[in-house]
C-alpha positions as a Python dict, from the first residue, in 0.01 Angstrom:
ca = {
    (1, 'M'): (0, 0, 0),
    (2, 'K'): (-8, -55, 379),
    (3, 'T'): (-329, -151, 569),
    (4, 'L'): (-357, -166, 947),
    (5, 'I'): (-629, -371, 1109),
    (6, 'K'): (-637, -259, 1466),
    (7, 'N'): (-843, -327, 1785),
    (8, 'A'): (-890, -698, 1689),
    (9, 'R'): (-886, -1036, 1867),
    (10, 'V'): (-619, -1204, 1667),
    (11, 'I'): (-660, -1580, 1656),
    (12, 'S'): (-424, -1824, 1482),
    (13, 'P'): (-283, -2172, 1570),
    (14, 'D'): (-157, -2146, 1924),
    (15, 'T'): (-231, -1777, 1934),
    (16, 'D'): (-507, -1580, 2081),
    (17, 'L'): (-449, -1212, 2133),
    (18, 'P'): (-744, -1029, 2279),
    (19, 'S'): (-653, -691, 2158),
    (20, 'A'): (-392, -651, 1873),
    (21, 'S'): (-323, -485, 1531),
    (22, 'V'): (-200, -647, 1210),
    (23, 'L'): (-16, -465, 945),
    (24, 'I'): (-59, -584, 582),
    (25, 'E'): (181, -459, 307),
    (26, 'N'): (128, -554, -50),
    (27, 'E'): (-97, -840, 47),
    (28, 'L'): (153, -989, 296),
    (29, 'I'): (130, -972, 682),
    (30, 'T'): (434, -780, 789),
    (31, 'G'): (367, -687, 1155),
    (32, 'L'): (176, -774, 1466),
    (33, 'Y'): (136, -521, 1742),
    (34, 'S'): (-21, -501, 2082),
    (35, 'T'): (-299, -251, 2093),
    (36, 'G'): (-209, 52, 2320),
    (37, 'G'): (148, 27, 2205),
    (38, 'R'): (325, 222, 1924),
    (39, 'E'): (150, 123, 1587),
    (40, 'P'): (309, 197, 1248),
    (41, 'S'): (166, 445, 996),
    (42, 'A'): (-54, 290, 721),
    (43, 'D'): (-237, 409, 411),
    (44, 'K'): (-558, 260, 533),
    (45, 'I'): (-667, 188, 884),
    (46, 'I'): (-955, -47, 964),
    (47, 'D'): (-1090, -58, 1321),
    (48, 'A'): (-1219, -409, 1388),
    (49, 'G'): (-1401, -307, 1694),
    (50, 'G'): (-1287, -616, 1888),
    (51, 'S'): (-1402, -866, 1617),
    (52, 'M'): (-1205, -1180, 1571),
    (53, 'L'): (-930, -1174, 1294),
    (54, 'M'): (-816, -1514, 1180),
    (55, 'P'): (-629, -1668, 894),
    (56, 'G'): (-836, -1776, 602),
    (57, 'F'): (-952, -2140, 618),
    (58, 'I'): (-854, -2410, 382),
    (59, 'D'): (-1121, -2657, 305),
    (60, 'I'): (-1003, -2992, 165),
    (61, 'H'): (-1318, -3161, 120),
    (62, 'C'): (-1577, -2928, -41),
    (63, 'H'): (-1855, -3068, -279),
    (64, 'G'): (-2027, -2746, -316),
    (65, 'C'): (-2259, -2490, -161),
    (66, 'G'): (-2495, -2215, -255),
    (67, 'G'): (-2712, -2471, -428),
    (68, 'Y'): (-2439, -2593, -662),
    (69, 'D'): (-2233, -2913, -669),
    (70, 'F'): (-1872, -2917, -801),
    (71, 'C'): (-1946, -3189, -1041),
    (72, 'D'): (-2210, -2967, -1205),
    (73, 'G'): (-1903, -2859, -1402),
    (74, 'T'): (-2039, -2513, -1506),
    (75, 'P'): (-1877, -2171, -1460),
    (76, 'E'): (-2186, -2059, -1270),
    (77, 'A'): (-2150, -2347, -1028),
    (78, 'I'): (-1776, -2286, -981),
    (79, 'N'): (-1807, -1912, -928),
    (80, 'T'): (-2095, -1953, -694),
    (81, 'I'): (-1913, -2208, -481),
    (82, 'A'): (-1601, -1998, -477),
    (83, 'R'): (-1795, -1687, -380),
    (84, 'K'): (-1985, -1862, -92),
    (85, 'K'): (-1679, -2025, 35),
    (86, 'L'): (-1509, -1689, 73),
    (87, 'E'): (-1817, -1557, 256),
    (88, 'E'): (-1766, -1847, 509),
    (89, 'G'): (-1400, -1742, 560),
    (90, 'V'): (-1259, -2011, 336),
    (91, 'T'): (-987, -1856, 116),
    (92, 'S'): (-879, -2172, -67),
    (93, 'F'): (-1040, -2517, -120),
    (94, 'L'): (-1001, -2853, -294),
    (95, 'G'): (-1289, -2894, -541),
    (96, 'T'): (-1419, -3236, -443),
    (97, 'T'): (-1579, -3473, -691),
    (98, 'L'): (-1847, -3743, -656),
    (99, 'T'): (-1817, -4088, -804),
    (100, 'A'): (-1906, -4020, -1162),
    (101, 'G'): (-1792, -4113, -1517),
    (102, 'E'): (-1479, -3983, -1670),
    (103, 'A'): (-1664, -3752, -1907),
    (104, 'C'): (-1833, -3578, -1605),
    (105, 'L'): (-1519, -3562, -1407),
    (106, 'S'): (-1317, -3425, -1696),
    (107, 'T'): (-1567, -3145, -1754),
    (108, 'A'): (-1559, -3044, -1374),
    (109, 'L'): (-1190, -3039, -1381),
    (110, 'K'): (-1171, -2841, -1694),
    (111, 'T'): (-1412, -2590, -1551),
    (112, 'A'): (-1199, -2573, -1239),
    (113, 'A'): (-876, -2515, -1441),
    (114, 'D'): (-1039, -2237, -1632),
    (115, 'Y'): (-1143, -2078, -1299),
    (116, 'I'): (-792, -2117, -1162),
    (117, 'A'): (-660, -1945, -1478),
    (118, 'T'): (-875, -1640, -1426),
    (119, 'G'): (-725, -1572, -1086),
    (120, 'G'): (-1048, -1424, -954),
    (121, 'D'): (-1107, -1241, -624),
    (122, 'D'): (-1309, -1512, -450),
    (123, 'A'): (-1178, -1833, -281),
    (124, 'K'): (-905, -2006, -472),
    (125, 'I'): (-916, -2349, -596),
    (126, 'A'): (-593, -2515, -472),
    (127, 'G'): (-650, -2834, -663),
    (128, 'I'): (-881, -3143, -683),
    (129, 'H'): (-994, -3391, -429),
    (130, 'L'): (-1115, -3703, -602),
    (131, 'E'): (-1361, -3875, -383),
    (132, 'G'): (-1409, -4193, -568),
    (133, 'P'): (-1472, -4375, -794),
    (134, 'F'): (-1243, -4633, -634),
    (135, 'F'): (-1483, -4744, -358),
    (136, 'N'): (-1590, -5067, -196),
    (137, 'Q'): (-1938, -5159, -335),
    (138, 'E'): (-2042, -5241, 23),
    (139, 'C'): (-1945, -4906, 161),
    (140, 'V'): (-2061, -4679, -126),
    (141, 'G'): (-2296, -4459, 97),
    (142, 'A'): (-2434, -4186, -106),
    (143, 'Q'): (-2202, -4233, -404),
    (144, 'N'): (-2330, -4365, -734),
    (145, 'P'): (-2253, -4745, -749),
    (146, 'A'): (-2293, -4741, -1135),
    (147, 'F'): (-1950, -4561, -1169),
    (148, 'L'): (-1741, -4755, -916),
    (149, 'S'): (-1418, -4898, -1040),
    (150, 'K'): (-1096, -5052, -930),
    (151, 'P'): (-792, -4816, -856),
    (152, 'D'): (-673, -4684, -1185),
    (153, 'I'): (-367, -4477, -1182),
    (154, 'D'): (-404, -4413, -1570),
    (155, 'L'): (-738, -4247, -1498),
    (156, 'V'): (-582, -4040, -1215),
    (157, 'K'): (-300, -3921, -1460),
    (158, 'R'): (-554, -3821, -1725),
    (159, 'L'): (-759, -3610, -1476),
    (160, 'D'): (-442, -3471, -1318),
    (161, 'A'): (-332, -3343, -1660),
    (162, 'I'): (-645, -3133, -1680),
    (163, 'C'): (-636, -2988, -1327),
    (164, 'P'): (-384, -3088, -1045),
    (165, 'V'): (-514, -3366, -829),
    (166, 'R'): (-398, -3306, -466),
    (167, 'K'): (-586, -3566, -282),
    (168, 'I'): (-774, -3906, -351),
    (169, 'S'): (-1012, -4082, -111),
    (170, 'Y'): (-1049, -4451, -195),
    (171, 'S'): (-1118, -4793, -32),
    (172, 'I'): (-762, -4928, 56),
    (173, 'E'): (-890, -5299, 63),
    (174, 'L'): (-964, -5308, -307),
    (175, 'A'): (-752, -5528, -546),
    (176, 'G'): (-439, -5337, -636),
    (177, 'A'): (-500, -5047, -395),
    (178, 'M'): (-157, -5103, -215),
    (179, 'E'): (31, -5049, -540),
    (180, 'F'): (-206, -4764, -622),
    (181, 'T'): (-110, -4595, -298),
    (182, 'R'): (261, -4618, -388),
    (183, 'Q'): (192, -4468, -718),
    (184, 'L'): (-3, -4178, -547),
    (185, 'V'): (283, -4097, -320),
    (186, 'E'): (524, -4110, -623),
    (187, 'L'): (295, -3849, -800),
    (188, 'G'): (292, -3633, -485),
    (189, 'I'): (-82, -3686, -435),
    (190, 'M'): (-220, -3745, -88),
    (191, 'P'): (-363, -4089, -32),
    (192, 'S'): (-688, -4099, 191),
    (193, 'C'): (-880, -4398, 321),
    (194, 'A'): (-1252, -4361, 283),
    (195, 'H'): (-1572, -4556, 228),
    (196, 'S'): (-1369, -4853, 349),
    (197, 'A'): (-1412, -5197, 516),
    (198, 'A'): (-1045, -5238, 546),
    (199, 'K'): (-923, -5467, 826),
    (200, 'Y'): (-667, -5337, 1077),
    (201, 'A'): (-374, -5519, 898),
    (202, 'E'): (-469, -5365, 568),
    (203, 'F'): (-499, -5029, 704),
    (204, 'K'): (-159, -5056, 891),
    (205, 'T'): (1, -5162, 572),
    (206, 'A'): (-150, -4869, 384),
    (207, 'V'): (-30, -4633, 653),
    (208, 'H'): (317, -4762, 622),
    (209, 'I'): (313, -4689, 253),
    (210, 'S'): (184, -4333, 322),
    (211, 'V'): (-183, -4317, 383),
    (212, 'R'): (-169, -4013, 604),
    (213, 'M'): (-518, -3944, 682),
    (214, 'R'): (-879, -4079, 713),
    (215, 'S'): (-1137, -3868, 536),
    (216, 'I'): (-1413, -3926, 797),
    (217, 'V'): (-1196, -3753, 1065),
    (218, 'I'): (-1097, -3463, 844),
    (219, 'G'): (-1449, -3414, 722),
    (220, 'M'): (-1594, -3383, 1081),
    (221, 'W'): (-1325, -3121, 1172),
    (222, 'I'): (-1320, -2899, 860),
    (223, 'I'): (-1628, -2952, 664),
    (224, 'R'): (-1876, -2920, 946),
    (225, 'A'): (-1707, -2602, 1051),
    (226, 'S'): (-1747, -2466, 703),
    (227, 'G'): (-2122, -2539, 685),
    (228, 'C'): (-2115, -2771, 376),
}
C-alpha cells in the first residue's frame, strides 16, 4: 500500500520545505519530493492543501490529559490519555507517575503494560517515567510527601519488571543517590535530576556519572508544547 501526501509544508529537524510531497509505503516513509517535480504513483493520494506535515512528537513527561491521570491506573484513563495525545500530534509518550505508594504505581504500570500488549491505534506508550518517590522533602512541590522515600533500586527493579522504566526523576542530593545513579545507568534507565536542592558540586558529580538532563528544562520544551 503506497500513500502519497502532496502539497504539504514538510517540517522536520533542520528541514522546512514550503511545498513538498511524502511517499509512505507499508507504514514507512520511502520518498520525499519537491512539488512540481515528477511524483511517484500511489494507491492513495492526500492533498494537504499547504498544511504542515511533521513527524509525530515524543512526549517524555506526560502525567495525563482529557481529565485523567496516568496514576488513575484504569483502562479508561490510559485509553483516553493515549487518544488525546494522538490528537495533539504525539505518537508515543512515557507514562509519567506521581509520588505514590508501590501498590498504586504497580497498578498504573500493569495497566500500561496491558495497553502496550494490545498494540492499539492511538499514541504508543514507549515506557514509564517515574517522577518520584525519591525526592527531597524540601522540594516536593505538588508531590505527596507521605510517599517520599530514599533512592531504592530494588523498588525500581520491581516496577521495571511490570512495565519497562525508561526514565527516573529524583533528587540527586539524597543519601545513596550517587550509587543509585550508577545503578540506573547499568540498567539502561535515564537518570534525571528534579525537585532538587543539589549544590553545584553534587550536580557536577552526578553529571559525570551520567545524569544527562534536568527535568525542568525538558518539561518546559516538550510538555508545554503538548498542552499538558
